[in-house]
C-alpha positions in Angstrom: 3.1 -16.8 -25.6 3.1 -13.1 -25.2 -0.3 -11.5 -25.6 -1.3 -7.8 -25.6 -3.0 -6.3 -22.6 -6.3 -6.0 -24.5 -6.1 -9.6 -25.7 -5.8 -10.9 -22.2 -8.6 -8.7 -20.9 -10.9 -9.3 -23.9 -10.5 -13.1 -23.7 -11.3 -13.1 -20.0 -14.4 -10.9 -20.6 -15.6 -13.1 -23.4 -15.5 -16.1 -21.1 -17.4 -14.4 -18.3 -14.4 -14.2 -15.9 -11.7 -11.7 -14.9 -8.0 -11.8 -15.8 -5.6 -12.2 -12.9 -2.7 -9.8 -12.6 0.0 -11.0 -10.2 3.0 -9.0 -8.9 6.3 -10.9 -9.4 9.4 -9.8 -7.5 11.6 -12.3 -9.3 11.5 -14.9 -12.1 10.8 -17.7 -9.7 7.5 -16.1 -8.7 6.7 -15.4 -12.3 7.4 -19.1 -13.2 4.9 -20.1 -10.5 2.3 -17.7 -11.9 2.8 -19.1 -15.4 2.6 -22.7 -14.2 -0.8 -22.0 -12.7 -1.9 -20.2 -15.9 -0.9 -23.0 -18.1 -2.6 -25.6 -15.9 -5.8 -23.5 -16.0 -5.6 -22.7 -19.7 -6.1 -19.0 -19.2 -4.1 -15.8 -19.8 -2.5 -13.8 -17.0 -0.7 -10.5 -16.5 2.8 -10.4 -14.8 3.1 -7.2 -12.8 6.3 -5.4 -11.9 6.0 -3.2 -8.9 7.2 0.4 -8.9 9.7 -0.4 -6.2 11.2 -3.2 -8.2 11.4 -1.2 -11.3 13.3 1.6 -9.5 16.1 -0.8 -8.5 19.4 -0.7 -10.5 18.3 -3.8 -12.6 14.6 -3.1 -12.5 14.1 -2.8 -16.3 16.1 -6.1 -16.6 13.6 -7.8 -14.3 10.8 -6.6 -16.6 12.7 -7.8 -19.7 13.2 -11.2 -18.0 9.5 -11.5 -17.3 8.8 -10.7 -20.9 11.0 -13.6 -22.0 9.1 -15.9 -19.7 5.8 -14.6 -21.1 7.1 -15.2 -24.7 7.9 -18.8 -23.8 4.8 -19.6 -21.9 2.1 -22.0 -23.2 -0.5 -19.6 -21.7 -1.1 -16.1 -23.0 0.7 -13.7 -20.8 1.3 -9.9 -20.7 3.8 -7.9 -18.7 2.8 -4.7 -17.0 4.6 -2.1 -14.9 2.4 -1.1 -12.1 1.7 2.3 -10.5 4.1 4.8 -11.9 3.7 8.5 -12.6 7.1 9.2 -14.3 7.0 9.3 -18.0 10.7 8.3 -18.2 9.7 5.1 -16.3 6.8 4.6 -18.8 9.2 5.0 -21.7 11.8 2.6 -20.2 9.1 0.0 -19.4 7.8 -0.1 -23.0 11.4 -0.3 -24.3 12.0 -3.3 -22.0 9.1 -5.2 -23.4 6.1 -4.2 -21.2 2.8 -4.7 -22.9 1.1 -2.2 -20.6 1.9 0.3 -17.9 -0.4 1.4 -15.0 0.0 5.2 -15.0 -1.1 6.5 -11.6 -1.9 10.2 -11.6 -4.7 9.9 -9.1 -2.7 12.1 -6.6 -2.5 14.9 -9.2 -5.1 17.5 -10.1 -7.6 16.1 -12.5 -6.3 17.9 -15.6 -2.8 16.9 -14.8 -3.9 13.2 -14.5 -5.5 13.5 -17.9 -2.3 15.0 -19.4 -0.1 12.4 -17.8 -2.3 9.5 -19.0 -2.6 11.0 -22.6 1.2 11.3 -22.8 1.7 7.7 -21.6 -0.8 6.5 -24.2 1.2 8.3 -26.9 4.4 6.6 -25.7 2.8 3.2 -25.8 1.7 3.6 -29.4 5.3 3.2 -30.7 5.5 -0.3 -29.3 1.9 -1.3 -29.2 1.8 -0.9 -25.5 -1.3 0.1 -23.6 -2.1 2.1 -20.5 -4.2 1.6 -17.4 -5.0 4.6 -15.3 -6.7 5.4 -12.0 -9.4 7.8 -10.8 -10.1 8.3 -7.1 -7.3 7.1 -4.8 -6.5 3.5 -4.0 -4.8 3.8 -0.6 -1.8 1.9 0.5 1.6 0.8 -0.8 2.1 -1.8 -3.6 5.3 -3.2 -2.0 4.7 -3.0 1.8 1.4 -4.2 3.4 0.0 -2.0 6.1 -3.5 -1.8 7.7 -5.1 1.1 5.9 -8.5 2.7 5.3 -10.0 3.3 1.8 -9.1 6.5 -0.1 -11.1 8.8 -2.3 -13.7 7.0 -4.5 -14.0 7.1 -8.2 -16.7 9.5 -9.6 -18.7 8.0 -12.5 -19.1 11.2 -14.3 -15.4 12.0 -14.1 -14.7 8.5 -15.3 -16.7 9.0 -18.4 -14.9 12.3 -19.3 -11.5 10.9 -18.3 -11.6 7.8 -20.5 -13.0 9.8 -23.4 -10.1 12.3 -23.2 -7.2 10.0 -22.5 -7.5 6.9 -24.6 -6.6 4.6 -21.7 -7.4 0.9 -22.2 -8.3 0.2 -18.6 -9.4 2.1 -15.5 -8.5 1.1 -11.9 -11.5 2.0 -9.8 -11.5 3.1 -6.1 -14.6 1.7 -4.5 -13.4 1.0 -1.0 -10.5 -1.3 -2.0 -6.9 -0.7 -0.7 -3.4 -2.0 -1.3 -2.1 -4.1 1.6 -4.2 -5.1 4.6 -7.6 -3.7 5.2 -7.8 -1.8 8.5 -11.6 -2.3 8.7 -13.9 -5.0 7.3 -13.9 -4.3 3.6 -17.2 -3.1 2.1 -17.0 -2.3 -1.6 -19.4 0.3 -3.0 -21.0 -1.9 -5.7 -23.6 0.8 -6.7 -20.7 3.1 -7.5 -19.0 0.3 -9.5 -22.1 -0.3 -11.5 -22.4 3.5 -12.2 -18.8 3.6 -13.4 -19.4 0.6 -15.5 -22.4 2.2 -17.1 -20.5 5.5 -17.7 -17.4 4.2 -19.6 -16.9 1.4 -22.1 -13.3 0.5 -21.2 -12.1 -2.3 -19.0 -12.3 -1.9 -15.3 -9.7 -3.3 -12.8 -9.8 -3.9 -9.1 -6.6 -3.5 -7.1 -6.1 -4.7 -3.5 -7.9 -8.0 -4.0 -5.8 -10.0 -1.6 -7.8 -9.0 1.5 -11.2 -9.1 0.0 -13.8 -11.8 0.9 -14.5 -14.1 -2.1 -18.1 -13.1 -2.3 -17.1 -9.4 -2.8 -14.6 -10.4 -5.5 -17.4 -12.4 -7.3 -19.8 -9.4 -7.0 -17.2 -7.1 -8.5 -16.9 -9.5 -11.5 -20.7 -9.5 -11.8 -20.6 -5.7 -11.9 -18.1 -5.7 -14.8 -14.6 -5.9 -13.4 -12.4 -7.8 -15.9 -8.9 -7.4 -14.2 -8.0 -8.2 -10.6 -4.6 -7.4 -9.1 -3.1 -9.7 -6.5 0.1 -8.9 -4.6 0.0 -9.0 -0.8 -1.2 -12.6 -0.7 1.6 -13.8 -3.0 4.2 -12.0 -0.8 2.8 -13.7 2.2 3.0 -17.1 0.6 6.5 -16.4 -0.6 7.7 -15.6 2.9 5.8 -18.5 4.5 7.4 -20.9 2.0 10.9 -19.6 2.8 10.3 -19.6 6.6 9.0 -23.1 6.6 12.0 -24.8 5.1 14.8 -22.3 5.7 16.6 -24.1 8.5 16.8 -27.3 6.6 17.9 -25.7 3.4 20.5 -23.6 5.2 22.2 -26.7 6.5 22.9 -27.9 2.9 23.1 -24.5 1.3 20.2 -25.8 -0.8 19.0 -22.8 -2.8 17.4 -24.9 -5.5 14.9 -26.4 -3.0 14.1 -23.0 -1.7 13.3 -21.7 -5.2 11.2 -24.8 -5.9 9.2 -24.3 -2.8 8.5 -20.6 -3.6 7.5 -21.5 -7.2 5.1 -24.2 -5.9 3.6 -22.0 -3.2 3.1 -19.2 -5.8 1.5 -21.6 -8.3 -0.9 -22.9 -5.6 -2.0 -19.4 -4.6 -2.4 -18.2 -8.2 -4.4 -21.4 -9.0 -6.9 -20.6 -6.2 -7.2 -17.0 -7.4 -7.8 -18.1 -11.0 -10.5 -20.5 -9.9 -12.2 -17.7 -8.1 -12.0 -15.4 -11.1 -13.3 -18.1 -13.4 -16.6 -18.2 -11.6 -19.0 -17.2 -14.3 -21.7 -14.7 -13.2 -24.3 -12.8 -15.1 -22.9 -9.3 -15.5 -25.0 -6.2 -15.0 
């Protein structure tokens, strides 16, 4: 069943866990995510990457994921990830997105505020909501590279930003990156706790694929209620294809390929959901 962005996040928070948000490059991956969500009995967020959305049929992919979410037995929301173009925001909401991650972190602070406020206004017409970002989460959402962390989120700026924008969720930069970590990750949990104390809105952690489980658990304990996963799922997708491709090619067996990808995705998502369900006392 389709659920709003806030409904998925609030249900997770009420149960002492975080909601998993998983990037889906096709409906086969999305089906695997929803299989795992239904088995676990929890809500999830299906993410569409900015690169996918820019393709000729990008909005159609988002609409297809919305249809899968509508028909799922588990609560599911669809979100366009990391865009800074208001035309893309408008198109995503029109295609059925329940949320858009508007990334103005590369802009001057006031411009980021203006972009986020404008996106919030666009979402009101359809009931869509907005996630934004302060600081700079380094890396690329679609291609994994070894990279160092970017600028960190300032707690005082976070308080002013959320008050002025009306965003429903804030992506924090506390040493996390998109893709592979160049160095051993070491999240700034004191900063995370300060951001949590400074703003009442939901906090999200991007770049979770390369983080040790204990750091993910600590982030949940400090108040993170949404965790984005992409790189790991891409790796599992390609590994599943590589493992069976020679045999499938002999019989032009596309169906078995799709089934393997769906199962591999579901297994990876199930493991992540189990990690995010570890209940910890929050600060």
